[in-house]
PDB file of N, CA, C and O in Angstrom:
ATOM      1  N   MET A   1      65.306 -43.541  42.340  1.00  0.00           N
ATOM      2  CA  MET A   1      65.514 -42.847  43.586  1.00  0.00           C
ATOM      3  C   MET A   1      64.478 -41.670  43.812  1.00  0.00           C
ATOM      4  O   MET A   1      64.456 -41.017  44.856  1.00  0.00           O
ATOM      5  N   GLU A   2      63.620 -41.453  42.743  1.00  0.00           N
ATOM      6  CA  GLU A   2      62.795 -40.219  43.020  1.00  0.00           C
ATOM      7  C   GLU A   2      61.737 -40.485  44.129  1.00  0.00           C
ATOM      8  O   GLU A   2      61.331 -39.527  44.788  1.00  0.00           O
ATOM      9  N   GLY A   3      61.303 -41.654  44.350  1.00  0.00           N
ATOM     10  CA  GLY A   3      60.270 -41.920  45.412  1.00  0.00           C
ATOM     11  C   GLY A   3      60.911 -42.415  46.716  1.00  0.00           C
ATOM     12  O   GLY A   3      60.193 -42.854  47.614  1.00  0.00           O
ATOM     13  N   PHE A   4      62.183 -42.358  46.836  1.00  0.00           N
ATOM     14  CA  PHE A   4      62.861 -42.811  48.052  1.00  0.00           C
ATOM     15  C   PHE A   4      62.473 -42.031  49.298  1.00  0.00           C
ATOM     16  O   PHE A   4      62.166 -42.626  50.331  1.00  0.00           O
ATOM     17  N   TRP A   5      62.484 -40.737  49.214  1.00  0.00           N
ATOM     18  CA  TRP A   5      62.182 -39.938  50.338  1.00  0.00           C
ATOM     19  C   TRP A   5      60.734 -39.998  50.835  1.00  0.00           C
ATOM     20  O   TRP A   5      60.458 -39.825  52.022  1.00  0.00           O
ATOM     21  N   ALA A   6      59.800 -40.255  49.873  1.00  0.00           N
ATOM     22  CA  ALA A   6      58.382 -40.465  50.334  1.00  0.00           C
ATOM     23  C   ALA A   6      58.230 -41.798  51.040  1.00  0.00           C
ATOM     24  O   ALA A   6      57.532 -41.877  52.051  1.00  0.00           O
ATOM     25  N   ILE A   7      58.860 -42.842  50.538  1.00  0.00           N
ATOM     26  CA  ILE A   7      58.863 -44.177  51.141  1.00  0.00           C
ATOM     27  C   ILE A   7      59.576 -44.085  52.519  1.00  0.00           C
ATOM     28  O   ILE A   7      59.047 -44.572  53.518  1.00  0.00           O
ATOM     29  N   PHE A   8      60.776 -43.459  52.569  1.00  0.00           N
ATOM     30  CA  PHE A   8      61.525 -43.265  53.841  1.00  0.00           C
ATOM     31  C   PHE A   8      60.629 -42.518  54.847  1.00  0.00           C
ATOM     32  O   PHE A   8      60.611 -42.910  56.013  1.00  0.00           O
ATOM     33  N   TRP A   9      59.928 -41.524  54.486  1.00  0.00           N
ATOM     34  CA  TRP A   9      59.134 -40.729  55.403  1.00  0.00           C
ATOM     35  C   TRP A   9      58.028 -41.616  55.955  1.00  0.00           C
ATOM     36  O   TRP A   9      57.825 -41.646  57.168  1.00  0.00           O
ATOM     37  N   ILE A  10      57.282 -42.362  55.074  1.00  0.00           N
ATOM     38  CA  ILE A  10      56.206 -43.227  55.486  1.00  0.00           C
ATOM     39  C   ILE A  10      56.683 -44.408  56.349  1.00  0.00           C
ATOM     40  O   ILE A  10      56.059 -44.737  57.358  1.00  0.00           O
ATOM     41  N   ALA A  11      57.822 -45.058  55.933  1.00  0.00           N
ATOM     42  CA  ALA A  11      58.234 -46.271  56.634  1.00  0.00           C
ATOM     43  C   ALA A  11      59.054 -46.007  57.838  1.00  0.00           C
ATOM     44  O   ALA A  11      59.087 -46.859  58.726  1.00  0.00           O
ATOM     45  N   VAL A  12      59.748 -44.854  57.950  1.00  0.00           N
ATOM     46  CA  VAL A  12      60.558 -44.685  59.085  1.00  0.00           C
ATOM     47  C   VAL A  12      60.114 -43.508  60.060  1.00  0.00           C
ATOM     48  O   VAL A  12      59.881 -43.716  61.250  1.00  0.00           O
ATOM     49  N   VAL A  13      60.020 -42.333  59.499  1.00  0.00           N
ATOM     50  CA  VAL A  13      59.804 -41.152  60.273  1.00  0.00           C
ATOM     51  C   VAL A  13      58.290 -41.272  60.922  1.00  0.00           C
ATOM     52  O   VAL A  13      58.119 -40.992  62.109  1.00  0.00           O
ATOM     53  N   LEU A  14      57.369 -41.637  60.210  1.00  0.00           N
ATOM     54  CA  LEU A  14      55.927 -41.732  60.731  1.00  0.00           C
ATOM     55  C   LEU A  14      55.796 -42.832  61.808  1.00  0.00           C
ATOM     56  O   LEU A  14      54.805 -42.839  62.539  1.00  0.00           O
ATOM     57  N   LYS A  15      56.731 -43.728  61.921  1.00  0.00           N
ATOM     58  CA  LYS A  15      56.660 -44.820  62.928  1.00  0.00           C
ATOM     59  C   LYS A  15      57.134 -44.341  64.282  1.00  0.00           C
ATOM     60  O   LYS A  15      56.847 -44.972  65.300  1.00  0.00           O
ATOM     61  N   ILE A  16      57.839 -43.261  64.309  1.00  0.00           N
ATOM     62  CA  ILE A  16      58.331 -42.817  65.721  1.00  0.00           C
ATOM     63  C   ILE A  16      57.214 -42.471  66.682  1.00  0.00           C
ATOM     64  O   ILE A  16      57.254 -42.898  67.836  1.00  0.00           O
ATOM     65  N   PRO A  17      56.165 -41.674  66.228  1.00  0.00           N
ATOM     66  CA  PRO A  17      55.181 -41.447  67.193  1.00  0.00           C
ATOM     67  C   PRO A  17      54.408 -42.679  67.608  1.00  0.00           C
ATOM     68  O   PRO A  17      53.930 -42.726  68.742  1.00  0.00           O
ATOM     69  N   VAL A  18      54.253 -43.703  66.737  1.00  0.00           N
ATOM     70  CA  VAL A  18      53.570 -44.978  67.091  1.00  0.00           C
ATOM     71  C   VAL A  18      54.422 -45.680  68.112  1.00  0.00           C
ATOM     72  O   VAL A  18      53.893 -46.163  69.113  1.00  0.00           O
ATOM     73  N   ALA A  19      55.748 -45.760  67.900  1.00  0.00           N
ATOM     74  CA  ALA A  19      56.635 -46.428  68.797  1.00  0.00           C
ATOM     75  C   ALA A  19      56.556 -45.769  70.255  1.00  0.00           C
ATOM     76  O   ALA A  19      56.503 -46.441  71.285  1.00  0.00           O
ATOM     77  N   MET A  20      56.555 -44.415  70.212  1.00  0.00           N
ATOM     78  CA  MET A  20      56.525 -43.610  71.490  1.00  0.00           C
ATOM     79  C   MET A  20      55.172 -43.956  72.179  1.00  0.00           C
ATOM     80  O   MET A  20      55.184 -44.150  73.395  1.00  0.00           O
ATOM     81  N   LEU A  21      54.107 -44.040  71.542  1.00  0.00           N
ATOM     82  CA  LEU A  21      52.816 -44.324  72.151  1.00  0.00           C
ATOM     83  C   LEU A  21      52.806 -45.764  72.732  1.00  0.00           C
ATOM     84  O   LEU A  21      52.286 -45.985  73.826  1.00  0.00           O
ATOM     85  N   LEU A  22      53.362 -46.699  72.021  1.00  0.00           N
ATOM     86  CA  LEU A  22      53.441 -48.047  72.424  1.00  0.00           C
ATOM     87  C   LEU A  22      54.269 -48.134  73.801  1.00  0.00           C
ATOM     88  O   LEU A  22      53.926 -48.834  74.753  1.00  0.00           O
ATOM     89  N   TYR A  23      55.401 -47.324  73.759  1.00  0.00           N
ATOM     90  CA  TYR A  23      56.215 -47.236  75.030  1.00  0.00           C
ATOM     91  C   TYR A  23      55.488 -46.679  76.177  1.00  0.00           C
ATOM     92  O   TYR A  23      55.615 -47.216  77.277  1.00  0.00           O
ATOM     93  N   ILE A  24      54.706 -45.609  76.015  1.00  0.00           N
ATOM     94  CA  ILE A  24      53.989 -45.041  77.009  1.00  0.00           C
ATOM     95  C   ILE A  24      52.917 -46.028  77.592  1.00  0.00           C
ATOM     96  O   ILE A  24      52.757 -46.177  78.803  1.00  0.00           O
ATOM     97  N   VAL A  25      52.258 -46.633  76.716  1.00  0.00           N
ATOM     98  CA  VAL A  25      51.198 -47.638  77.172  1.00  0.00           C
ATOM     99  C   VAL A  25      51.937 -48.750  77.978  1.00  0.00           C
ATOM    100  O   VAL A  25      51.440 -49.132  79.037  1.00  0.00           O
ATOM    101  N   TRP A  26      53.082 -49.273  77.529  1.00  0.00           N
ATOM    102  CA  TRP A  26      53.775 -50.322  78.243  1.00  0.00           C
ATOM    103  C   TRP A  26      54.272 -49.785  79.574  1.00  0.00           C
ATOM    104  O   TRP A  26      54.231 -50.518  80.562  1.00  0.00           O
ATOM    105  N   TRP A  27      54.716 -48.607  79.649  1.00  0.00           N
ATOM    106  CA  TRP A  27      55.177 -48.037  80.897  1.00  0.00           C
ATOM    107  C   TRP A  27      53.999 -47.849  81.868  1.00  0.00           C
ATOM    108  O   TRP A  27      54.187 -48.069  83.064  1.00  0.00           O
ATOM    109  N   ALA A  28      52.824 -47.465  81.431  1.00  0.00           N
ATOM    110  CA  ALA A  28      51.701 -47.313  82.299  1.00  0.00           C
ATOM    111  C   ALA A  28      51.191 -48.624  82.785  1.00  0.00           C
ATOM    112  O   ALA A  28      50.681 -48.677  83.904  1.00  0.00           O
ATOM    113  N   ILE A  29      51.284 -49.680  82.045  1.00  0.00           N
ATOM    114  CA  ILE A  29      50.838 -50.991  82.374  1.00  0.00           C
ATOM    115  C   ILE A  29      51.757 -51.551  83.419  1.00  0.00           C
ATOM    116  O   ILE A  29      51.250 -52.099  84.398  1.00  0.00           O
ATOM    117  N   LYS A  30      53.031 -51.466  83.308  1.00  0.00           N
ATOM    118  CA  LYS A  30      53.970 -52.115  84.259  1.00  0.00           C
ATOM    119  C   LYS A  30      54.143 -51.300  85.525  1.00  0.00           C
ATOM    120  O   LYS A  30      54.733 -51.816  86.475  1.00  0.00           O
ATOM    121  N   ASP A  31      53.659 -50.029  85.611  1.00  0.00           N
ATOM    122  CA  ASP A  31      53.751 -49.282  86.739  1.00  0.00           C
ATOM    123  C   ASP A  31      53.066 -49.936  87.926  1.00  0.00           C
ATOM    124  O   ASP A  31      51.922 -50.359  87.758  1.00  0.00           O
ATOM    125  N   PRO A  32      53.649 -50.060  89.097  1.00  0.00           N
ATOM    126  CA  PRO A  32      52.972 -50.827  90.218  1.00  0.00           C
ATOM    127  C   PRO A  32      51.774 -49.964  90.739  1.00  0.00           C
ATOM    128  O   PRO A  32      51.848 -48.735  90.706  1.00  0.00           O
ATOM    129  N   PRO A  33      50.736 -50.576  91.191  1.00  0.00           N
ATOM    130  CA  PRO A  33      49.605 -49.814  91.700  1.00  0.00           C
ATOM    131  C   PRO A  33      49.960 -49.130  92.990  1.00  0.00           C
ATOM    132  O   PRO A  33      50.814 -49.622  93.728  1.00  0.00           O
ATOM    133  N   LEU A  34      49.330 -48.004  93.293  1.00  0.00           N
ATOM    134  CA  LEU A  34      49.572 -47.245  94.483  1.00  0.00           C
ATOM    135  C   LEU A  34      48.999 -47.953  95.693  1.00  0.00           C
ATOM    136  O   LEU A  34      47.956 -48.600  95.599  1.00  0.00           O
ATOM    137  N   ALA A  35      49.654 -47.841  96.800  1.00  0.00           N
ATOM    138  CA  ALA A  35      49.119 -48.412  98.039  1.00  0.00           C
ATOM    139  C   ALA A  35      47.857 -47.795  98.420  1.00  0.00           C
ATOM    140  O   ALA A  35      47.694 -46.582  98.293  1.00  0.00           O
ATOM    141  N   ALA A  36      46.923 -48.592  98.897  1.00  0.00           N
ATOM    142  CA  ALA A  36      45.601 -48.040  99.355  1.00  0.00           C
ATOM    143  C   ALA A  36      45.815 -47.248 100.636  1.00  0.00           C
ATOM    144  O   ALA A  36      46.569 -47.675 101.510  1.00  0.00           O
ATOM    145  N   VAL A  37      45.126 -46.043 100.760  1.00  0.00           N
ATOM    146  CA  VAL A  37      45.216 -45.231 101.931  1.00  0.00           C
ATOM    147  C   VAL A  37      44.276 -45.824 103.014  1.00  0.00           C
ATOM    148  O   VAL A  37      43.112 -46.137 102.765  1.00  0.00           O
ATOM    149  N   ASP A  38      44.806 -45.946 104.125  1.00  0.00           N
ATOM    150  CA  ASP A  38      43.928 -46.475 105.240  1.00  0.00           C
ATOM    151  C   ASP A  38      42.931 -45.406 105.651  1.00  0.00           C
ATOM    152  O   ASP A  38      43.270 -44.371 106.225  1.00  0.00           O
ATOM    153  N   GLY A  39      41.631 -45.727 105.310  1.00  0.00           N
ATOM    154  CA  GLY A  39      40.584 -44.745 105.573  1.00  0.00           C
ATOM    155  C   GLY A  39      39.892 -45.047 106.933  1.00  0.00           C
ATOM    156  O   GLY A  39      39.208 -46.062 107.064  1.00  0.00           O
ATOM    157  N   SER A  40      40.070 -44.180 107.919  1.00  0.00           N
ATOM    158  CA  SER A  40      39.430 -44.349 109.191  1.00  0.00           C
ATOM    159  C   SER A  40      38.281 -43.448 109.382  1.00  0.00           C
ATOM    160  O   SER A  40      37.906 -43.197 110.528  1.00  0.00           O
ATOM    161  N   ASP A  41      37.673 -42.926 108.328  1.00  0.00           N
ATOM    162  CA  ASP A  41      36.506 -42.055 108.443  1.00  0.00           C
ATOM    163  C   ASP A  41      35.204 -42.767 108.431  1.00  0.00           C
ATOM    164  O   ASP A  41      34.154 -42.132 108.518  1.00  0.00           O
ATOM    165  N   GLY A  42      35.230 -44.115 108.322  1.00  0.00           N
ATOM    166  CA  GLY A  42      33.995 -44.897 108.399  1.00  0.00           C
ATOM    167  C   GLY A  42      33.421 -45.136 106.998  1.00  0.00           C
ATOM    168  O   GLY A  42      32.373 -45.773 106.893  1.00  0.00           O
ATOM    169  N   GLY A  43      34.044 -44.663 105.927  1.00  0.00           N
ATOM    170  CA  GLY A  43      33.529 -44.950 104.592  1.00  0.00           C
ATOM    171  C   GLY A  43      32.289 -44.161 104.235  1.00  0.00           C
ATOM    172  O   GLY A  43      31.572 -44.552 103.314  1.00  0.00           O
ATOM    173  N   GLY A  44      32.010 -43.087 104.912  1.00  0.00           N
ATOM    174  CA  GLY A  44      30.766 -42.304 104.565  1.00  0.00           C
ATOM    175  C   GLY A  44      30.864 -41.419 103.265  1.00  0.00           C
ATOM    176  O   GLY A  44      31.917 -41.376 102.628  1.00  0.00           O
ATOM    177  N   SER A  45      29.862 -40.788 102.927  1.00  0.00           N
ATOM    178  CA  SER A  45      29.821 -39.995 101.770  1.00  0.00           C
ATOM    179  C   SER A  45      30.420 -38.629 102.121  1.00  0.00           C
ATOM    180  O   SER A  45      30.411 -38.206 103.277  1.00  0.00           O
ATOM    181  N   ASP A  46      30.930 -37.967 101.111  1.00  0.00           N
ATOM    182  CA  ASP A  46      31.509 -36.615 101.230  1.00  0.00           C
ATOM    183  C   ASP A  46      30.425 -35.584 101.218  1.00  0.00           C
ATOM    184  O   ASP A  46      30.713 -34.452 101.607  1.00  0.00           O
ATOM    185  N   ARG A  47      29.175 -35.858 100.803  1.00  0.00           N
ATOM    186  CA  ARG A  47      28.137 -34.962 100.664  1.00  0.00           C
ATOM    187  C   ARG A  47      27.580 -34.516 102.047  1.00  0.00           C
ATOM    188  O   ARG A  47      27.637 -35.224 103.053  1.00  0.00           O
ATOM    189  N   ASP A  48      27.053 -33.312 101.998  1.00  0.00           N
ATOM    190  CA  ASP A  48      26.438 -32.830 103.200  1.00  0.00           C
ATOM    191  C   ASP A  48      25.121 -33.492 103.459  1.00  0.00           C
ATOM    192  O   ASP A  48      24.300 -33.535 102.542  1.00  0.00           O
ATOM    193  N   PRO A  49      24.834 -34.036 104.682  1.00  0.00           N
ATOM    194  CA  PRO A  49      23.618 -34.783 104.898  1.00  0.00           C
ATOM    195  C   PRO A  49      22.387 -33.861 104.767  1.00  0.00           C
ATOM    196  O   PRO A  49      21.287 -34.295 104.426  1.00  0.00           O
ATOM    197  N   ARG A  50      22.632 -32.553 105.057  1.00  0.00           N
ATOM    198  CA  ARG A  50      21.404 -31.619 105.061  1.00  0.00           C
ATOM    199  C   ARG A  50      21.601 -30.774 103.805  1.00  0.00           C
ATOM    200  O   ARG A  50      22.478 -29.912 103.761  1.00  0.00           O
ATOM    201  N   PRO A  51      20.757 -31.033 102.757  1.00  0.00           N
ATOM    202  CA  PRO A  51      20.888 -30.271 101.562  1.00  0.00           C
ATOM    203  C   PRO A  51      20.494 -28.780 101.854  1.00  0.00           C
ATOM    204  O   PRO A  51      19.782 -28.485 102.814  1.00  0.00           O
ATOM    205  N   HIS A  52      20.977 -27.890 101.005  1.00  0.00           N
ATOM    206  CA  HIS A  52      20.683 -26.478 101.114  1.00  0.00           C
ATOM    207  C   HIS A  52      19.246 -26.290 100.664  1.00  0.00           C
ATOM    208  O   HIS A  52      18.829 -26.896  99.676  1.00  0.00           O
ATOM    209  N   PRO A  53      18.467 -25.453 101.372  1.00  0.00           N
ATOM    210  CA  PRO A  53      17.073 -25.191 100.987  1.00  0.00           C
ATOM    211  C   PRO A  53      17.087 -24.364  99.685  1.00  0.00           C
ATOM    212  O   PRO A  53      17.921 -23.501  99.412  1.00  0.00           O
ATOM    213  N   ARG A  54      16.022 -24.757  98.901  1.00  0.00           N
ATOM    214  CA  ARG A  54      15.838 -24.130  97.639  1.00  0.00           C
ATOM    215  C   ARG A  54      15.365 -22.705  97.838  1.00  0.00           C
ATOM    216  O   ARG A  54      14.776 -22.414  98.879  1.00  0.00           O
ATOM    217  N   GLY A  55      15.600 -21.764  96.858  1.00  0.00           N
ATOM    218  CA  GLY A  55      15.203 -20.547  96.863  1.00  0.00           C
ATOM    219  C   GLY A  55      13.659 -20.363  96.582  1.00  0.00           C
ATOM    220  O   GLY A  55      13.030 -21.347  96.195  1.00  0.00           O
ATOM    221  N   PRO A  56      13.041 -19.200  96.750  1.00  0.00           N
ATOM    222  CA  PRO A  56      11.612 -19.030  96.436  1.00  0.00           C
ATOM    223  C   PRO A  56      11.404 -19.237  94.892  1.00  0.00           C
ATOM    224  O   PRO A  56      12.246 -18.969  94.035  1.00  0.00           O
ATOM    225  N   VAL A  57      10.203 -19.734  94.683  1.00  0.00           N
ATOM    226  CA  VAL A  57       9.816 -19.968  93.314  1.00  0.00           C
ATOM    227  C   VAL A  57       9.406 -18.634  92.739  1.00  0.00           C
ATOM    228  O   VAL A  57       8.666 -17.889  93.381  1.00  0.00           O
ATOM    229  N   PRO A  58       9.889 -18.300  91.493  1.00  0.00           N
ATOM    230  CA  PRO A  58       9.522 -16.948  90.981  1.00  0.00           C
ATOM    231  C   PRO A  58       8.033 -16.813  90.643  1.00  0.00           C
ATOM    232  O   PRO A  58       7.442 -17.789  90.183  1.00  0.00           O
ATOM    233  N   LYS A  59       7.463 -15.771  90.827  1.00  0.00           N
ATOM    234  CA  LYS A  59       6.071 -15.501  90.605  1.00  0.00           C
ATOM    235  C   LYS A  59       5.743 -15.371  89.149  1.00  0.00           C
ATOM    236  O   LYS A  59       6.560 -14.803  88.424  1.00  0.00           O
ATOM    237  N   PRO A  60       4.651 -15.831  88.661  1.00  0.00           N
ATOM    238  CA  PRO A  60       4.293 -15.627  87.211  1.00  0.00           C
ATOM    239  C   PRO A  60       4.054 -14.160  86.988  1.00  0.00           C
ATOM    240  O   PRO A  60       3.802 -13.408  87.929  1.00  0.00           O
ATOM    241  N   PRO A  61       4.139 -13.722  85.650  1.00  0.00           N
ATOM    242  CA  PRO A  61       3.916 -12.364  85.353  1.00  0.00           C
ATOM    243  C   PRO A  61       2.483 -11.940  85.673  1.00  0.00           C
ATOM    244  O   PRO A  61       1.571 -12.761  85.573  1.00  0.00           O
ATOM    245  N   ARG A  62       2.255 -10.649  86.065  1.00  0.00           N
ATOM    246  CA  ARG A  62       0.995 -10.211  86.396  1.00  0.00           C
ATOM    247  C   ARG A  62       0.141  -9.874  85.102  1.00  0.00           C
ATOM    248  O   ARG A  62       0.590  -9.195  84.178  1.00  0.00           O
ATOM    249  N   ARG A  63      -1.070 -10.388  85.126  1.00  0.00           N
ATOM    250  CA  ARG A  63      -2.013  -9.965  84.046  1.00  0.00           C
ATOM    251  C   ARG A  63      -3.213  -9.385  84.634  1.00  0.00           C
ATOM    252  O   ARG A  63      -3.541  -9.594  85.802  1.00  0.00           O
ATOM    253  N   GLY A  64      -3.839  -8.689  83.856  1.00  0.00           N
ATOM    254  CA  GLY A  64      -5.149  -8.049  84.353  1.00  0.00           C
ATOM    255  C   GLY A  64      -4.953  -6.563  84.324  1.00  0.00           C
ATOM    256  O   GLY A  64      -4.113  -6.073  83.570  1.00  0.00           O
ATOM    257  N   PRO A  65      -5.698  -5.822  85.119  1.00  0.00           N
ATOM    258  CA  PRO A  65      -5.683  -4.377  85.090  1.00  0.00           C
ATOM    259  C   PRO A  65      -4.461  -3.776  85.477  1.00  0.00           C
ATOM    260  O   PRO A  65      -4.209  -2.609  85.174  1.00  0.00           O
ATOM    261  N   HIS A  66      -3.602  -4.564  86.195  1.00  0.00           N
ATOM    262  CA  HIS A  66      -2.291  -4.010  86.702  1.00  0.00           C
ATOM    263  C   HIS A  66      -1.122  -3.994  85.643  1.00  0.00           C
ATOM    264  O   HIS A  66      -0.187  -3.201  85.757  1.00  0.00           O
ATOM    265  N   ALA A  67      -1.203  -4.814  84.710  1.00  0.00           N
ATOM    266  CA  ALA A  67      -0.081  -4.965  83.804  1.00  0.00           C
ATOM    267  C   ALA A  67      -0.534  -4.874  82.369  1.00  0.00           C
ATOM    268  O   ALA A  67      -1.729  -4.689  82.142  1.00  0.00           O
ATOM    269  N   ALA A  68       0.324  -4.990  81.394  1.00  0.00           N
ATOM    270  CA  ALA A  68       0.088  -4.821  80.026  1.00  0.00           C
ATOM    271  C   ALA A  68      -0.738  -6.038  79.587  1.00  0.00           C
ATOM    272  O   ALA A  68      -0.530  -7.110  80.155  1.00  0.00           O
ATOM    273  N   PRO A  69      -1.640  -5.951  78.636  1.00  0.00           N
ATOM    274  CA  PRO A  69      -2.374  -7.030  78.135  1.00  0.00           C
ATOM    275  C   PRO A  69      -1.486  -8.039  77.413  1.00  0.00           C
ATOM    276  O   PRO A  69      -0.376  -7.736  76.975  1.00  0.00           O
ATOM    277  N   ARG A  70      -2.028  -9.248  77.309  1.00  0.00           N
ATOM    278  CA  ARG A  70      -1.307 -10.263  76.536  1.00  0.00           C
ATOM    279  C   ARG A  70      -1.017  -9.824  75.111  1.00  0.00           C
ATOM    280  O   ARG A  70      -1.806  -9.093  74.512  1.00  0.00           O
ATOM    281  N   PRO A  71       0.121 -10.268  74.560  1.00  0.00           N
ATOM    282  CA  PRO A  71       0.293  -9.950  73.157  1.00  0.00           C
ATOM    283  C   PRO A  71      -0.716 -10.652  72.293  1.00  0.00           C
ATOM    284  O   PRO A  71      -1.156 -11.745  72.649  1.00  0.00           O
ATOM    285  N   SER A  72      -1.118 -10.063  71.138  1.00  0.00           N
ATOM    286  CA  SER A  72      -2.099 -10.661  70.268  1.00  0.00           C
ATOM    287  C   SER A  72      -1.539 -11.813  69.514  1.00  0.00           C
ATOM    288  O   SER A  72      -0.330 -11.882  69.297  1.00  0.00           O
ATOM    289  N   SER A  73      -2.383 -12.728  69.104  1.00  0.00           N
ATOM    290  CA  SER A  73      -1.948 -13.929  68.376  1.00  0.00           C
ATOM    291  C   SER A  73      -1.529 -13.439  66.912  1.00  0.00           C
ATOM    292  O   SER A  73      -2.069 -12.447  66.424  1.00  0.00           O
ATOM    293  N   PRO A  74      -0.630 -14.103  66.285  1.00  0.00           N
ATOM    294  CA  PRO A  74      -0.131 -13.710  64.986  1.00  0.00           C
ATOM    295  C   PRO A  74      -1.285 -13.919  64.008  1.00  0.00           C
ATOM    296  O   PRO A  74      -2.244 -14.652  64.253  1.00  0.00           O
ATOM    297  N   ALA A  75      -1.117 -13.192  62.832  1.00  0.00           N
ATOM    298  CA  ALA A  75      -2.176 -13.268  61.775  1.00  0.00           C
ATOM    299  C   ALA A  75      -2.185 -14.652  61.146  1.00  0.00           C
ATOM    300  O   ALA A  75      -1.152 -15.316  61.058  1.00  0.00           O
ATOM    301  N   ARG A  76      -3.337 -15.065  60.722  1.00  0.00           N
ATOM    302  CA  ARG A  76      -3.418 -16.404  60.080  1.00  0.00           C
ATOM    303  C   ARG A  76      -3.019 -16.251  58.652  1.00  0.00           C
ATOM    304  O   ARG A  76      -3.273 -15.231  58.011  1.00  0.00           O
ATOM    305  N   VAL A  77      -2.369 -17.313  58.151  1.00  0.00           N
ATOM    306  CA  VAL A  77      -2.030 -17.389  56.725  1.00  0.00           C
ATOM    307  C   VAL A  77      -2.654 -18.578  56.105  1.00  0.00           C
ATOM    308  O   VAL A  77      -2.386 -19.717  56.490  1.00  0.00           O
ATOM    309  N   ARG A  78      -3.533 -18.307  55.094  1.00  0.00           N
ATOM    310  CA  ARG A  78      -4.235 -19.376  54.507  1.00  0.00           C
ATOM    311  C   ARG A  78      -3.546 -19.706  53.172  1.00  0.00           C
ATOM    312  O   ARG A  78      -3.088 -18.806  52.467  1.00  0.00           O
ATOM    313  N   THR A  79      -3.479 -20.951  52.845  1.00  0.00           N
ATOM    314  CA  THR A  79      -2.901 -21.303  51.555  1.00  0.00           C
ATOM    315  C   THR A  79      -4.044 -21.258  50.450  1.00  0.00           C
ATOM    316  O   THR A  79      -5.233 -21.423  50.723  1.00  0.00           O
ATOM    317  N   ALA A  80      -3.578 -21.028  49.234  1.00  0.00           N
ATOM    318  CA  ALA A  80      -4.545 -20.950  48.091  1.00  0.00           C
ATOM    319  C   ALA A  80      -4.914 -22.366  47.701  1.00  0.00           C
ATOM    320  O   ALA A  80      -4.044 -23.175  47.379  1.00  0.00           O
ATOM    321  N   ARG A  81      -6.235 -22.674  47.731  1.00  0.00           N
ATOM    322  CA  ARG A  81      -6.723 -23.916  47.243  1.00  0.00           C
ATOM    323  C   ARG A  81      -7.780 -23.688  46.145  1.00  0.00           C
ATOM    324  O   ARG A  81      -8.422 -22.638  46.133  1.00  0.00           O
ATOM    325  N   GLY A  82      -7.956 -24.559  45.311  1.00  0.00           N
ATOM    326  CA  GLY A  82      -9.031 -24.369  44.372  1.00  0.00           C
ATOM    327  C   GLY A  82      -8.485 -24.292  42.973  1.00  0.00           C
ATOM    328  O   GLY A  82      -7.610 -25.076  42.606  1.00  0.00           O
ATOM    329  N   ARG A  83      -8.999 -23.329  42.151  1.00  0.00           N
ATOM    330  CA  ARG A  83      -8.641 -23.156  40.732  1.00  0.00           C
ATOM    331  C   ARG A  83      -7.190 -22.764  40.598  1.00  0.00           C
ATOM    332  O   ARG A  83      -6.626 -22.020  41.401  1.00  0.00           O
ATOM    333  N   ARG A  84      -6.611 -23.306  39.532  1.00  0.00           N
ATOM    334  CA  ARG A  84      -5.241 -22.911  39.282  1.00  0.00           C
ATOM    335  C   ARG A  84      -5.372 -21.626  38.433  1.00  0.00           C
ATOM    336  O   ARG A  84      -6.274 -21.491  37.607  1.00  0.00           O
ATOM    337  N   ARG A  85      -4.452 -20.709  38.668  1.00  0.00           N
ATOM    338  CA  ARG A  85      -4.477 -19.457  37.868  1.00  0.00           C
ATOM    339  C   ARG A  85      -3.858 -19.625  36.581  1.00  0.00           C
ATOM    340  O   ARG A  85      -2.730 -20.109  36.491  1.00  0.00           O
ATOM    341  N   VAL A  86      -4.547 -19.243  35.541  1.00  0.00           N
ATOM    342  CA  VAL A  86      -4.072 -19.368  34.139  1.00  0.00           C
ATOM    343  C   VAL A  86      -3.854 -17.908  33.688  1.00  0.00           C
ATOM    344  O   VAL A  86      -4.696 -17.031  33.883  1.00  0.00           O
ATOM    345  N   PRO A  87      -2.651 -17.699  33.060  1.00  0.00           N
ATOM    346  CA  PRO A  87      -2.463 -16.346  32.592  1.00  0.00           C
ATOM    347  C   PRO A  87      -3.439 -15.964  31.474  1.00  0.00           C
ATOM    348  O   PRO A  87      -3.972 -16.806  30.750  1.00  0.00           O
ATOM    349  N   ALA A  88      -3.640 -14.637  31.376  1.00  0.00           N
ATOM    350  CA  ALA A  88      -4.714 -14.121  30.384  1.00  0.00           C
ATOM    351  C   ALA A  88      -4.214 -14.548  28.928  1.00  0.00           C
ATOM    352  O   ALA A  88      -3.014 -14.524  28.653  1.00  0.00           O
ATOM    353  N   GLY A  89      -5.095 -14.901  28.097  1.00  0.00           N
ATOM    354  CA  GLY A  89      -4.850 -15.320  26.790  1.00  0.00           C
ATOM    355  C   GLY A  89      -4.662 -16.784  26.586  1.00  0.00           C
ATOM    356  O   GLY A  89      -4.685 -17.255  25.449  1.00  0.00           O
ATOM    357  N   HIS A  90      -4.465 -17.568  27.711  1.00  0.00           N
ATOM    358  CA  HIS A  90      -4.278 -19.045  27.628  1.00  0.00           C
ATOM    359  C   HIS A  90      -5.511 -19.766  28.155  1.00  0.00           C
ATOM    360  O   HIS A  90      -5.721 -19.899  29.361  1.00  0.00           O
ATOM    361  N   VAL A  91      -6.252 -20.189  27.279  1.00  0.00           N
ATOM    362  CA  VAL A  91      -7.464 -20.866  27.648  1.00  0.00           C
ATOM    363  C   VAL A  91      -7.412 -22.319  27.330  1.00  0.00           C
ATOM    364  O   VAL A  91      -8.375 -23.042  27.586  1.00  0.00           O
TER     365      VAL A  91
END
């Protein structure tokens, strides 16, 4: 009897949400379709035929004598190539 409640929980209680899900799916399938609305608008699009004009394009930042100079490029980092360094006393 020590494993009864675990088996009962798995076999019975956890099946209730599955059964409810199946019932909801069945209910949604058997639901009759809605009647189509008689559209007398000619079937056109809901979009505005005249799109709104775009705003002005932003100007690039000013360079030259009027503004600050461009930032300098970052320092170059070179990797060490060539001889391997050997500690003193190890020849």
